[in-house]
C-alpha positions in Angstrom: 0.0 0.0 0.0 2.8 2.4 0.8 4.6 2.1 -2.5 1.3 2.1 -4.4 0.0 5.2 -2.7 3.3 7.0 -3.4 3.1 5.7 -7.0 -0.3 7.4 -7.5 0.8 10.6 -5.8 3.8 10.8 -8.2 1.6 9.9 -11.1 -0.8 12.7 -10.3 1.9 15.1 -9.3 3.5 15.0 -12.8 0.5 13.9 -14.7 0.3 17.3 -16.5 3.9 17.4 -17.6 3.5 15.2 -20.7 0.4 17.3 -21.7 2.1 20.7 -21.3 2.4 21.1 -25.1 -1.4 21.3 -25.3 -1.7 23.5 -22.2 1.1 25.8 -23.6 -0.8 26.3 -26.9 -4.2 26.7 -25.3 -3.0 29.3 -22.7 -0.3 30.8 -24.8 2.3 30.3 -22.1 5.8 31.8 -22.5 9.1 30.0 -21.6 9.3 32.1 -18.4 5.7 31.1 -17.4 6.5 27.4 -18.0 9.6 27.9 -15.8 7.4 29.2 -13.0 5.1 26.2 -13.4 8.1 23.9 -13.0 9.3 25.8 -9.9 5.8 26.0 -8.5 5.1 22.3 -8.8 7.9 21.4 -6.4 8.1 24.5 -4.2 5.3 23.9 -1.8 6.5 20.3 -1.3 9.5 21.6 0.7 7.2 23.0 3.4 4.9 20.0 3.2 7.7 17.5 3.7 9.0 19.3 6.8 5.4 19.3 8.2 4.6 15.7 7.3 7.6 14.3 9.1 6.5 15.9 12.3 2.9 14.7 11.6 4.0 11.1 11.2 5.6 11.2 14.7 2.4 12.5 16.2 -0.5 10.7 14.5 1.3 7.9 12.7 1.9 7.2 9.0 -1.5 5.5 8.4 -3.6 8.6 9.2 -1.0 11.0 7.7 -1.2 9.2 4.3 -5.0 8.9 4.5 -5.5 12.7 4.9 -2.7 13.6 2.4 -4.2 11.4 -0.3 -7.8 12.7 0.2 -6.9 16.4 0.6 -4.2 16.2 -2.1 -6.6 14.9 -4.7 -8.6 18.1 -4.6 -6.1 20.3 -6.5 -5.3 17.4 -8.9 -8.9 17.3 -10.0 -9.3 21.1 -9.6 -6.5 21.9 -12.2 -9.1 20.9 -14.8 -10.9 24.1 -14.0 -7.9 26.4 -14.7 -8.7 28.9 -17.4 -5.6 31.0 -17.6 -1.9 31.1 -16.5 -2.6 32.4 -13.0 -5.2 29.8 -12.1 -3.1 27.1 -13.7 -0.1 28.1 -11.7 -2.1 28.2 -8.4 -3.3 24.6 -8.9 0.1 23.5 -10.1 1.6 24.8 -6.8 -1.2 23.2 -4.7 -0.7 19.8 -6.4 2.9 19.8 -5.2 1.7 19.1 -1.6 1.1 15.5 -2.5 4.9 15.1 -3.0 5.1 15.0 0.8 3.9 11.4 0.4 7.5 10.3 0.0 8.3 11.1 3.6 5.4 9.0 4.9 6.5 6.1 2.6 10.0 6.3 4.0 8.9 6.7 7.6 6.4 3.8 7.3 8.9 1.5 5.7 11.7 2.4 8.2 9.5 1.4 11.2 8.4 -1.8 9.5 11.8 -3.3 8.5 14.9 -4.4 10.4 18.3 -2.8 10.0 19.8 -5.5 7.8 17.3 -4.8 5.0 15.9 -1.4 5.8 17.9 0.2 3.0 16.5 -2.2 0.4 13.0 -1.8 1.7 13.1 2.0 1.7 14.6 2.0 -1.7 12.0 -0.4 -3.1 8.9 1.4 -1.8 10.3 4.8 -2.9 11.6 3.5 -6.2 8.3 1.8 -7.2 6.6 5.0 -6.0 8.8 7.2 -8.1 8.0 4.8 -11.0 4.8 6.8 -11.2 6.8 9.7 -12.6 7.8 7.5 -15.6 4.5 5.7 -16.0 2.6 9.0 -16.1 4.7 10.2 -19.0 3.5 7.2 -21.0 0.0 6.6 -19.7 -1.4 10.2 -19.4 -0.9 10.8 -23.2 -2.8 7.6 -23.8 -5.6 8.6 -21.5 -5.7 12.0 -23.2 -5.9 10.3 -26.6 -8.7 8.0 -25.3 -10.8 11.0 -24.3 -10.3 12.7 -27.7 -10.5 9.7 -30.0 -13.0 7.4 -28.2 -15.2 9.9 -26.3 -14.9 12.8 -28.8 -13.6 15.3 -26.3 -11.7 18.4 -27.5 -8.0 18.7 -26.7 -8.9 21.4 -24.0 -11.4 19.1 -22.3 -9.2 16.0 -22.8 -6.3 17.1 -20.6 -8.7 18.4 -18.0 -10.6 15.1 -17.8 -7.3 13.2 -17.6 -6.2 15.1 -14.5 -9.6 14.7 -12.9 -9.4 10.9 -13.3 -5.9 10.9 -11.7 -7.2 12.9 -8.7 -10.2 10.6 -8.2 -8.0 7.5 -8.0 -5.8 9.3 -5.4 -8.9 10.0 -3.2 -10.1 6.4 -3.4 -6.6 5.1 -2.5 -6.7 7.4 0.6 -9.8 5.6 1.8 -8.1 2.2 1.1 -5.0 3.2 3.1 -7.0 3.8 6.2 -8.6 0.4 6.1 -5.7 -1.8 4.8 -2.7 -0.6 6.8 -1.4 -0.2 10.3 1.3 2.2 11.8 3.8 -0.4 13.1 4.2 -4.2 13.2 2.8 -4.1 16.7 -0.3 -1.9 15.9 -1.4 1.7 15.5 0.0 4.7 17.3 -3.2 5.4 19.2 -3.5 1.9 20.7 0.3 1.6 21.4 0.3 5.0 23.3 -2.7 3.9 25.3 -0.8 0.7 26.3 2.3 2.6 27.2 4.3 0.9 24.4 5.0 4.2 22.5 6.3 7.6 23.8 3.5 10.1 24.3 3.3 13.1 22.0 4.7 15.4 24.6 7.9 13.3 24.8 8.5 14.0 21.1 8.8 17.7 21.6 12.3 19.1 20.7 13.1 16.3 18.3 12.7 18.5 15.3 15.2 21.0 16.7 17.6 18.2 17.6 17.5 17.1 13.9 18.0 20.7 12.7 21.2 21.0 14.9 22.8 17.9 13.2 25.1 19.0 10.3 24.8 15.5 8.8 21.1 16.1 8.2 21.8 19.2 6.2 24.6 17.5 4.3 22.1 14.8 3.3 19.5 17.6 2.6 21.8 19.0 -0.1 22.8 15.5 -1.4 19.2 14.5 -1.8 18.6 17.7 -3.6 21.3 16.7 -6.0 19.6 13.4 -6.9 15.8 13.5 -6.2 15.8 17.2 -7.0 17.3 16.3 -10.4 14.7 13.6 -10.9 11.8 15.9 -10.3 13.3 18.5 -12.7 13.8 15.9 -15.4 10.2 14.6 -14.9 9.0 18.2 -15.4 11.0 19.0 -18.5 11.8 15.8 -20.3 8.8 15.6 -22.7 9.2 19.3 -23.7 13.0 18.9 -23.9 12.6 16.1 -26.5 9.9 18.0 -28.4 11.9 21.3 -28.6 15.5 20.1 -29.1 15.3 17.0 -31.3 14.4 17.1 -35.0 12.7 13.7 -34.8 9.5 15.4 -33.6 9.4 18.4 -35.9 7.0 17.1 -38.6 4.7 15.0 -36.4 1.1 16.0 -35.6 0.5 17.1 -32.0 -1.1 14.0 -30.6 1.5 11.6 -32.0 4.4 13.9 -30.9 3.0 14.0 -27.4 2.7 10.2 -27.2 6.2 9.6 -28.6 7.9 12.3 -26.4 6.1 10.9 -23.4 7.3 7.4 -24.2 11.0 8.5 -24.4 10.6 10.7 -21.3 9.0 7.8 -19.5 12.2 5.7 -19.9 13.8 7.9 -17.3 11.2 7.2 -14.7 10.8 3.5 -15.6 14.3 2.8 -14.3 12.8 3.1 -10.8 11.4 -0.4 -11.1 14.8 -1.7 -10.1 17.5 1.1 -9.9 16.5 2.7 -6.6 16.2 -0.7 -5.0 19.7 -1.5 -6.4 21.0 1.6 -4.6 19.5 0.6 -1.3 20.5 -3.0 -1.6 24.1 -2.1 -2.3 23.9 0.3 0.7 22.8 -2.6 2.9 25.7 -4.8 1.5 28.3 -2.0 2.0 26.8 -1.5 5.5 27.1 -5.2 6.3 30.7 -5.3 5.3 32.1 -1.9 6.3 29.4 -0.6 8.7 27.6 2.8 8.5 30.7 4.4 6.9 30.4 1.9 4.1 26.9 3.1 3.4 28.2 6.6 3.1 31.1 5.6 0.8 28.6 3.9 -1.6 26.5 7.1 -1.6 29.6 9.2 -2.7 30.3 6.8 -5.6 26.8 6.9 -7.1 26.3 10.7 -6.6 29.6 11.4 -8.3 28.8 9.2 -11.2 25.3 10.7 -11.5 26.9 14.2 -12.1 29.2 12.9 -14.8 26.4 11.1 -16.5 24.1 14.2 -16.5 26.8 16.3 -18.2 27.2 13.6 -20.9 23.5 13.4 -21.5 23.3 17.2 -21.8 25.7 17.1 -24.8 23.7 14.6 -26.8 21.8 16.1 -29.7 21.0 12.9 -31.7 18.1 10.9 -30.3 19.8 7.5 -30.8 22.6 8.7 -28.6 20.5 10.7 -26.1 18.3 7.8 -25.1 21.1 5.4 -23.9 22.8 8.4 -22.1 19.4 9.2 -20.5 19.1 5.6 -19.2 22.6 5.5 -17.7 22.0 8.8 -16.1 18.7 7.6 -14.7 20.3 4.5 -13.3 22.7 6.6 -11.2 20.1 9.2 -10.2 17.8 6.5 -8.7 20.6 4.5 -7.1 21.7 7.7 -5.4 18.3 8.2 -3.9 18.2 4.6 -2.6 21.7 5.0 -1.2 20.7 8.3 0.6 17.8 6.6 2.4 19.9 3.6 3.3 21.8 6.1 5.5 18.9 8.3 6.8 17.4 5.7 9.2 20.6 5.6 11.2 21.2 9.4 11.7 18.8 9.7 14.7 16.3 6.9 15.4 14.5 9.1 18.1 13.9 11.8 15.5 13.2 9.6 12.4 10.2 11.7 11.3 12.0 15.1 11.4 15.2 13.7 9.8 13.2 12.0 7.0 11.2 15.2 6.5 14.2 17.5 6.3 16.2 15.3 4.0 13.1 14.7 1.8 12.5 18.4 1.7 16.0 18.8 0.3 15.0 16.9 -2.8 12.3 19.5 -3.5 14.6 22.4 -2.6 17.0 21.1 -5.2 14.3 21.0 -7.8 13.2 24.5 -7.0 16.8 25.8 -7.4 17.2 23.8 -10.6 13.9 25.2 -12.0 15.4 28.7 -12.2 17.8 27.6 -14.8 14.9 26.6 -17.1 12.9 29.8 -16.9 15.6 32.2 -18.1 15.9 33.2 -21.8 19.7 33.5 -21.4 20.4 29.8 -21.0 19.1 27.1 -23.3 18.0 23.8 -21.7 21.0 21.6 -22.7 23.3 24.2 -21.1 21.1 24.2 -18.0 21.5 20.4 -17.7 25.3 20.6 -18.1 25.5 23.2 -15.3 23.3 20.9 -13.1 25.6 18.0 -13.8 28.6 20.0 -12.6 26.8 21.0 -9.4 25.8 17.4 -8.7 29.4 16.3 -9.1 30.5 18.9 -6.6 27.8 18.0 -4.1 29.0 14.4 -3.9 31.9 15.6 -1.7 29.5 16.6 1.0 29.2 12.9 1.9 32.5 13.3 3.7 30.6 15.3 6.3 28.3 12.4 7.2 30.1 10.4 9.9 29.0 8.2 12.8 30.6 7.7 16.2 31.8 4.3 17.4 28.8 3.8 19.7 26.3 4.3 16.8 28.4 2.0 14.5 28.4 -0.7 17.2 24.6 -0.3 17.8 23.9 -0.7 14.1 26.2 -3.7 13.8 24.5 -5.5 16.7 21.1 -4.7 15.4 22.0 -6.0 12.0 23.5 -9.2 13.4 20.4 -9.8 15.5 18.1 -9.3 12.6 20.2 -11.7 10.5 20.3 -14.4 13.3 16.5 -14.2 13.7 16.1 -14.6 9.9 18.5 -17.5 9.9 16.7 -19.1 12.8 13.3 -18.8 11.0 14.7 -20.5 7.9 16.2 -23.3 10.0 12.8 -23.8 11.8 11.0 -23.8 8.5 13.4 -26.4 7.1 12.9 -28.6 10.2 9.2 -28.3 10.0 9.3 -29.2 6.3 11.4 -32.3 7.0 
């Protein structure tokens, strides 16, 4: 449920991106206005992610996700009523709040899984959720085409109906999340607090400030901005980037061009089906062999390679070369995200919500900063991508600031060994019972 809810939020969050060619022509949007739409779509998520981490600690991930899905579906459906640039931008900004779903997903997975596999679990739920950003690039143009070709809608009504449908599914999933999940393996927050098995809300006070005082949190904030922030940016611009900068699409009719550009842009997000899991799984393996410092070393490797790959992709101007470069770049982007959240659960277990929220907000802060490169007339988009690649490469060296003391390393080692021994014992018991 956690990855599926995040998948739908991501799908709805970027559902309008592959249809922007139609919106641009209908509302006569300028390059600067499109730039503000890109920035607006990720800006509010910074604040929402900071808040949602605190909320998870207080009411639990189950209720947090339920309310976010239901309330977040309103602007997703509402953008269909936008009639000019101003109203479109307002709805685009409001939709960004559902991007806070990532923090709930990571929080919920972190409390459900043991230290020996938490990196893999976090990476898988987030990766399959992020997959929505790739799937929406492919599916939304098809839904749009269905409304036009099968139901006879106009292009203007078609993109509006497509977004309304995405919002409706989010709302229904919010209801399902309430009935089909629980906060922890032992039960929901409310019952656990009543039984004295969970700290009361008052005991959680001050945890956010403790997280804010830890320089490692802010190093990861920037690092996550250099990977997830880049993914958000690419999700926003990829379809238009292909349409505007590659001759392959020049002579196509609008509907076919949108579908083909969406397909190529979707390749970037589809890598999430395994790449982010790979990043978290390798984080767990490095952690098992070299401890928490090993997880950080792996993070440095993939972030550094991501920056190089982005600079290479930015220089591709032939589609046959651009697509393989995009896939390699996507591989490192998503592995970097998985590697980041294989480290996050160990920073401060008592303040897991605030730490997850702050680092998660860094992803959106990075996307906001990157968005300014795409709104100016002075820089074309290939140059903007090259600049971003250089920045990402530089940010990789911030991993050297993420260190753990011997006590934390030993605690993580013992917890991992305990989890592995329990797993081994369960396998032996199952084998005995089978015999």
